[in-house]
C-alpha positions, -999 to 999 in steps of 0.1 A, spaced: 495 26 -334 486 -10 -337 521 -21 -328 521 3 -298 487 -12 -287 503 -46 -289 534 -36 -269 514 -18 -242 487 -44 -236 515 -70 -231 525 -53 -199 494 -66 -181 505 -102 -188 543 -102 -186 543 -110 -149 522 -142 -151 548 -167 -164 575 -154 -141 555 -156 -108 572 -188 -96 606 -172 -100 595 -140 -82 581 -161 -54 613 -181 -50 636 -150 -49 614 -129 -26 602 -159 -4 565 -152 -11 535 -175 -3 510 -183 -31 485 -158 -16 511 -130 -16 522 -139 -51 486 -136 -63 486 -99 -54 512 -92 -81 491 -98 -112 460 -86 -94 476 -52 -88 482 -47 -125 445 -56 -133 432 -33 -105 454 -5 -119 441 -10 -154 405 -9 -141 412 22 -121 427 38 -152 395 31 -172 375 51 -147 399 79 -138 424 83 -168 404 73 -199 381 103 -196 411 127 -199 414 118 -236 383 140 -242 398 171 -227 436 168 -231 456 164 -263 459 126 -265 495 128 -278 505 146 -246 485 122 -224 501 92 -241 536 107 -236 529 111 -198 517 76 -195 547 63 -215 571 80 -190 551 65 -161 553 30 -177 591 32 -181 595 44 -146 572 18 -130 588 -10 -150 622 1 -137 609 2 -101 595 -34 -106 630 -44 -120 647 -32 -88 620 -43 -63 633 -61 -33 600 -65 -14 564 -74 -21 550 -40 -14 573 -22 -38 566 -48 -65 528 -46 -60 528 -7 -62 550 -9 -93 526 -34 -110 496 -12 -101 514 17 -118 521 -5 -148 484 -12 -150 476 25 -149 502 32 -176 487 5 -198 458 29 -204 479 40 -234 460 12 -252 426 28 -243 439 62 -255 452 49 -288 420 30 -298 396 60 -295 423 82 -310 425 61 -341 387 60 -342 385 98 -341 410 100 -370 390 76 -393 360 82 -415 327 63 -409 336 41 -439 371 32 -427 363 30 -389 357 -7 -390 390 -15 -407 410 9 -385 396 -6 -352 401 -41 -367 437 -33 -373 443 -20 -337 424 -50 -322 447 -73 -342 476 -56 -325 459 -60 -291 452 -97 -297 488 -104 -307 501 -85 -277 480 -104 -253 488 -138 -269 526 -133 -274 533 -115 -241 534 -147 -220 556 -165 -246 581 -136 -247 580 -132 -209 585 -169 -203 615 -171 -226 632 -140 -212 625 -149 -176 639 -185 -181 670 -173 -199 678 -141 -180 658 -141 -148 625 -124 -139 639 -89 -134 651 -89 -170 614 -91 -181 607 -57 -164 639 -42 -179 627 -54 -213 593 -38 -206 609 -5 -198 630 -6 -229 601 -14 -252 580 13 -235 607 39 -240 611 31 -277 573 32 -284 569 63 -262 594 82 -283 580 69 -316 544 79 -306 555 113 -295 573 119 -328 547 104 -352 513 109 -337 493 140 -348 483 165 -322 446 168 -317 427 197 -301 399 185 -278 367 207 -279 356 196 -245 366 219 -216 349 201 -187 366 201 -154 381 168 -142 355 161 -115 326 169 -139 344 149 -166 344 117 -144 309 123 -132 297 128 -168 305 91 -174 274 83 -154 254 108 -174 266 92 -206 257 58 -194 222 69 -186 218 90 -217 227 64 -244 207 32 -246 231 19 -273 260 23 -249 242 3 -222 232 -24 -245 267 -26 -261 283 -28 -227 259 -55 -215 263 -75 -248 301 -74 -246 302 -82 -208 281 -113 -214 301 -128 -242 334 -119 -225 321 -138 -194 318 -169 -215 353 -164 -230 369 -160 -195 349 -190 -182 365 -211 -210 401 -199 -203 398 -200 -165 389 -237 -166 405 -252 -198 437 -260 -180 418 -278 -153 398 -298 -178 428 -310 -199 448 -318 -167 423 -346 -161 417 -379 -179 418 -386 -208 443 -358 -215 464 -356 -183 483 -327 -198 509 -308 -177 510 -270 -174 532 -264 -204 510 -287 -226 479 -269 -214 494 -236 -222 499 -246 -259 461 -241 -264 468 -204 -263 486 -207 -296 453 -216 -314 438 -185 -299 456 -166 -327 424 -174 -347 411 -142 -329 435 -122 -351 416 -134 -382 383 -126 -366 393 -90 -358 406 -84 -393 376 -99 -411 351 -82 -389 367 -49 -393 365 -51 -431 328 -63 -432 312 -42 -404 305 -12 -427 288 -35 -452 266 -56 -429 262 -33 -399 275 -38 -363 244 -55 -349 242 -81 -377 280 -88 -375 277 -93 -337 248 -117 -341 267 -137 -366 298 -137 -343 277 -148 -313 263 -177 -334 299 -188 -341 307 -186 -304 277 -208 -295 287 -233 -322 322 -234 -307 309 -242 -272 285 -268 -285 314 -286 -303 337 -283 -273 310 -298 -251 300 -326 -274 336 -336 -280 350 -327 -246 373 -357 -245 386 -352 -280 417 -330 -287 405 -322 -322 370 -313 -309 385 -289 -283 408 -273 -309 379 -267 -333 357 -254 -306 383 -230 -292 391 -217 -327 355 -209 -334 350 -192 -299 381 -170 -304 370 -161 -340 336 -151 -327 348 -132 -297 372 -109 -315 349 -105 -344 321 -94 -321 345 -71 -302 355 -51 -333 319 -47 -344 307 -37 -310 335 -10 -306 326 4 -340 291 9 -327 303 23 -294 326 48 -311 297 61 -333 277 72 -303 292 106 -295 324 118 -313 330 144 -285 331 118 -257 348 88 -273 374 83 -245 347 84 -218 324 61 -237 352 37 -244 361 37 -207 326 29 -197 324 1 -223 357 -15 -214 350 -13 -177 318 -33 -183 337 -57 -205 363 -65 -179 338 -68 -151 320 -93 -173 352 -111 -177 359 -112 -140 324 -126 -134 329 -152 -161 362 -164 -146 346 -168 -111 314 -184 -124 333 -207 -147 355 -221 -120 324 -226 -97 306 -244 -126 336 -266 -132 339 -275 -95 303 -287 -93 295 -301 -127 328 -303 -146 334 -292 -182 297 -297 -192 288 -271 -166 312 -245 -180 298 -252 -215 263 -249 -203 270 -216 -184 288 -202 -215 259 -210 -239 234 -194 -215 254 -161 -212 261 -159 -250 224 -164 -256 217 -135 -233 243 -115 -251 225 -122 -284 192 -110 -269 209 -78 -256 224 -71 -290 191 -75 -308 176 -50 -283 202 -24 -292 190 7 -310 217 4 -337 
């Protein structure tokens, strides 16, 4: 399941390194080209609202099989696309299909015991982290060697393999909820109002993810200036040290049952703040930036595992809907962080990004301590 999460999450990022090649072949402007990755992200957000809830009323094995077929088909459409509109629609469908990830994580949580839930979620989050980080490297290599269309053919092949494996090996669950689809989607609002822990967890995660995205939205801009003057490829190498997040996910997953979600999150947020302080004080030092980024990634993925353990403990009968609410807030926070980070960098440079990030992580800490669990 962890490998499938890794392979599925990668589909949201495959198109980023190959955008210049897509633009050159289809004669697209920069504005038109920007709609390609945006379509995938919009599709993913739409799936959190409208597909994630289905995991509470349909057997997840069947739902994952349907999404796997859609992922294979939409990847093949993208492979054969000869116009922008077809490619955008295909990428939107790929984003929808990537909801497999958000079906597998609550599925794994439902199969685990309270004592093992942290380790299980930590293992799946490790797969998610690896998929996100290695997707761009793999896509860039395949695109450079075989062309951008080969990336989508590769995506279709991987999706087919994992779709078959998941259908063969996943157990079949029988959901107890029989709510109609309109009421199912509407119930997400009720769940959000009903559970203070869900509201606090969503706000906590959204705030720290805002700082994380502010960092990565502006890091390349910072290191492209003096004294670094790095090119795009050199700036991209900072993504390799983000593998520290894998360690954070594993460690947090094994310790959360011992120390509790709230305490683990508080410790992780302290690590994130420390990372930003170091990256701010040593903004012109490569070693300083590396140490800061390692600490930030360690903290972010440690906090994410602990927070999801807390979220999945709220209502076992509504785990898919609750996870959908939480992840929607998480990604909205990330979008806000990307926008605010770029604005802060434009007006006050790297110090503004660091200052903004420390403020929102501090707010995240306060929201976490206000949680009921």
